[in-house]
Residue, then its C-alpha position, 0 to 999 in steps of 0.5 A: m420654503r420649497k427650496k429649503a426642503i429641496k436642499s435638505k432633501d438633496t443633502v440627506s440623499a447625498i450623504p447615503g450616496r457617499y456612504k454607499k460609495n465609500s463602503y463599496s470602495i472599502y469592500r473592493l480594497i478588502s477584496v483586492v488585499g485578500f486576493l493578494f494575500i491568497v496569491c502570496l500564500l499560494i506562491v509560498i506553498a508552491s515554493q515549499y512544495v518544489q523545495q520538498l520535491r528537490v529534497r526527496q530527489e536528493l535523498a533518493e540519490l544519496e540512498a542509491r549512493i549508500e547502497m552502491s557503497k555498501e555493495k562495494h564494501e561487501s565485495l572488498e570484504i570478500e576480497i580481503e577474506r580471499l587474500q588471507e587464504l594461502g591457496y589464493i595468495e599462491s595462485q596470484a603469485r604464480e599468475r601475476l609474478g610468475l613465481v615458482k616453488p623450489g624444485e619446480l620446473i616451468f615450461q613456457l611454450e612460444d607461439 
């Protein structure tokens, strides 16, 4: 009977040992999967952050280009207004084309 008692004792003690071993490996597996999930989540968040920085930089560049275009547009509007004035047209015709009014004498000095 002693052998039966020992066998039954060994059998009973072996089952909880296996149960503990299996539960430990399950917790370990859950921990590893959880860790991998967190790492993947951090990678996704980091990539989104980098993409957001790129978009903000591109937006700043486009806003600077818009500002430069507005300034150029304003200077061209001022140039258009000047070109509609008769005095400016006359001075440009004299300087660029060398035109004169009828009856006007031009003296050119040679160096």
